[in-house]
N, C-alpha and C positions, 0 to 999 in steps of 0.2 A: 502495501500497500504506500501511496506518496504520502512522504516524512509528513507536509502542512496540512494533511488532510484534519479537518477538525469533527470529533465526535461527540453528540451533544447526549444526553442521558436525561429522560423527561420520565420521574417517578412520583406517584402520587400517593401520600400517607392522610389517614382518618384514622384516629384511635390505635396507632401501630408503633406508641414508642419504644413498648419489646423488642423489636426488630430493629430499629436505628442504628443502635452499634455496630451488631454484628452486618451488617448490609452495606454501611458507607465503608469501613473495613477492609469489608470485601473487594466490591466496588472498585475502589480507589486504587488498590493492589493491583488488580486486573486493569483497569484501566492505562496506568503508569508505565505496568509491563509490557502492554501492546501498542501505545498511540503516546506521539507527542504532545500533540494539542487535543487536549476535554474539556469538557464540563459536564457537572452534575446540577442539573434544575429540581429539586424539592419540591412540591405543590401540596403545603396540609392545605386539607379540604375540609375547616371549620373543626379541627380537633380538640374534642374535652376534657384529654388526658393530657400527659406531661408533655407531646410532643414536642411543642412550641420550645419546652426548657432544651429540654435532652438535645436537640439538633444544633440549635443557638451554641449549646456547650462544647459538642462535638465538632462545629465546624472549624473550632480554635485547634483544633486536630489533623482537620481532613481539607484538603486545598480546591482548591476551584469548583467550590457550592455554592447555590445562590439557594437561596429559601424564600418559598412564597407560600404567603399565609392568607386565604380566601377568607371574606368577611362570615360566612357561613358555609355548612355544605349544600354545595350544586350537583354533587354526584361525581364519581369518577372520570367520567368520561370529559367532565368541563373546567376538571382540575385538571389534566392531561393537555387539555385544548390550551390551557393558560399557558403552561413550562411550555409547548408546543411553538407560541407568538414569539417567547421569549429566547426561544433556542437560536444559534447561531451557526450551528454545526452544519457541515456538509451532510452529513448524516446523522439523522435524529433517531435515536430508539427510544421510543417507550415500552414501561413496562411495571408490574406490580413487585413491588418492597418485598410484600410476603411471601410470594411464592415463585417469582422467575430466577432461572438460574444465570447471575453474572458469569459464571466463566463461558457461556454459549456466546457472548455480545460477539468475541473476534470472529467467531464462523459464521455470526446472521449477517455483520457487516460485510462481512469477505463475500458471502454470496449478491447480496445488495448492490454493491462494487460491481460485480461480474453480470451480474443479471439488470439491472438498474431498478426506477420503479419504488416496489415496495414488496419487503419480507414479512411472512406473517407468521410465528410461529404457534405453533399447534402442539398441545400438549398430549401424549401420549401413556401417561400413568393416570388416566384419571379416575375416581373413584364410582363403585357399579351405583347404575341408578335402578329406581323400579321398573318394572315393563310398561306402565302407563306414562310415566314420564319421558323413558324412550321412545315408545309409539306417539306422543306428543314432541318430543321435541324433532325428531324423522320427519315428523307431517309440516311442520312449519318452517324446516331446513328446504325442504321441497314447494314450498310454497312460495318462502322470499326467493330461490333460483328460478323459477316459473313467471312470476310479476314485478321482482326485484331487478332480475336479472345476476343478484351477486348468491357467491357459493359461497354460502356459511359453515363452516367445520366444527363440529363439535373439539372444544380444547382449544381454539382458536379466540383469545383475548384480547390480553392487554403487548404482549410482549411480541413487539414490531421492531423495523426499520424502515424509513421513508429516507429516500435522496429530497436532495431540498430543490427539486423539480417539483417531486411531489408532495413535500412539504408547504410549499408556496401555491400548488393547487389548493391544496385542504382550507387552508386560512381564506383561501375566497368565500367558501362556503360558511355561512351565517345564521344556519339555523339552532333554535334553541333548543331542540331536542335531540341532543348530540349520541350519536353509535357509532363512535370510530370502528368499530370491526364491520358497519356499512357503508361508513361514509368512506372508509380507505377503499375499500371493492368498487365503488362506484366512480373512483377517480377518474378511470381508463387506464391508466398505467400499468405496465408490465407487475403481474401480481405472480409470486412462487411461495413456497410454503417450507418450512423449517420445524422436523420434528424434535422434540426435546422433554427431559423428565423434568415435570415439576419437582422442587425444593421447599414444601413446608418449613416457615421460618415460627410460626406460631398456630397453636391449635384452634383449628374451622370448625364451625356447627353448621350443619344444613338444616335445624331446624326453619321452618318458612320459607324453605328456598323456593320449592314449587309456588308460590302465591308470588315472589316476587318475579321469579321466572314469566308467568303469566301477565303480572302487570310491563313487564318488561317488554315481554313480546307484542301487547296489544299498543305499549307508544312508541315501539321502533315502527308499524305498520303504520301507524296514523302520519310517524316525522317523515315517513320516505315514499309515500303512496298511495295514489289516489283510489287503490281500487277496492275497498271495503267500500267508501262511499258509491263506484261506478257499482255495485252489484245493490245496494239501496236502490239506487238507479232503476237499477232492472228490475227490480222486485216494485216498485213503485208504478214504472208501466207495466208488469206484470198484472199487478194488482185491480190498475184504473182496467186493463182490456177485459179482465174476466167480471168485473161490474157492468163495463158495458154489453159484454157478450149477456150476461143474465137481466141488465134492461130490455132489453132485444127479447129474449125468451119469456119476461113477463107480457109484454106487449104481445107476443105472438098466442099466448094462454087468454088471456082479453079476447083477440080477437076471434079465436078458432073455439074455444073451448066455452059450452054453455055452463050456465050456474054456477058463474065464477063467485066465491065469495065476496059479499060487497064488504069494501075499503081495502083487501087483499091488494089490488093492482095497485091502485095511489101510493100505500106505506111501501111496497117491492121497489116503487120506481124511484119514491123520496129515499128511500136507504141506498140502495145501487149508485144513484146518480151521487148524494154527497159522499158515499165511500171513493164512488170512481174518480171526483176534485180531489180528495183527499189526499190519496195514491199519487195522484196528478201533481200534486201544489207539491209533497214529496220528495217526488221526483226530481222537483225541478232545484228544490233546495237543495237539494244533495250536492246537485252541481254545481252551485256556487258556493258552497264551503266548501269544498273541494278547491276552485278557483281561489277564495277568499285565504283559504289556507297558506297559499305559497305568497302571501303578498303585508301577512302583519308581523313577522319578525323582525322586530326593531329595538327591543330592548336589549342593553348588553347582558353578554350571555355570565357573568361573573364580576364579583370584586375586590380588590386586593389590599385587606387591612393594615397590612406587614410584612417588609423585606428585610431581609438580613445576608450579607454575602461573609465567606472564608476570607481570613488574609490576604490570601494568596486568590488572583481569579485567572481564568483563560485570556484576558487582556495582558496582565502584566506575563503571563508567559509566553505570549504570542511577540510582545515588545522584547522582552530583556532578550529574545531569543533572535530577532533582526540585530540588536545592539550590538551580543555577539557575534555574528554570522558575519557585520560589515564590518567587526574590526578583526575578522580572522582572513579577510577578501579586502584590503585596503584597494586593490587597483581597481576594485569595482565603486 
């Protein structure tokens, strides 16, 4: 790799104070051994534990660390997006400090440098899930592949590397419901996948996880595709057609059959007409809601309440390197 290539690591924390020491020590050692220029960006997603205190203490020991604390919890994807926006590297790596292995970063970056675009890490040692959750997950991924045009792989979460070109494209997308696993797949660049084994740095609980997965799936679809609204539109049109056909049936009975119950014709026509217009209105509103959905995203994605830096930053390293090289090559 070019000795002047800059690597940016973006990691999001939320009440993960217990993993900070080990994570930053290991990460700094790996980066120092493989890269000349790098930076570590830690985004605190509104933690309520000792994350800030421990991080600010740790930054006195570990160099090239930038710390950003959000004003509240905005979600991991928004926190990672905040870090990506401030990253200056030629390659930007996003990761989850609680489970993603730092020793895989050089291989991940090397693959991205070879292929370009984005390389997505795919965890191979996932825990087993119930049959119901597995079936639900498979159906959801097939739906996304068909209607979103993206291939969501189980195990592909936060661990990825993006080239600077892909990062610049991602920064132009300002939707509030940010799901990077989908957004990064819709940018149109070369996509590759990298298998790795997760290393849990703290105990995790799966209680209530399925409810969270369902909520995430609904939000993801609402933010990235109008297909559910289009289904509602088609259902409304179908309902309107059925009620129109029923109105024709009522008129036919009235004209062709003797001894029709008094009031049946007018009541049936009233009901069928009312539901015809309701279904038709629902179909039209559904289409306009879908159009409006993409026009109302104007609020900032996040707010930063505090920032801190290590005593030595990437800029200091670059400047000192330039001065040293100039001294070593006076003819230049």
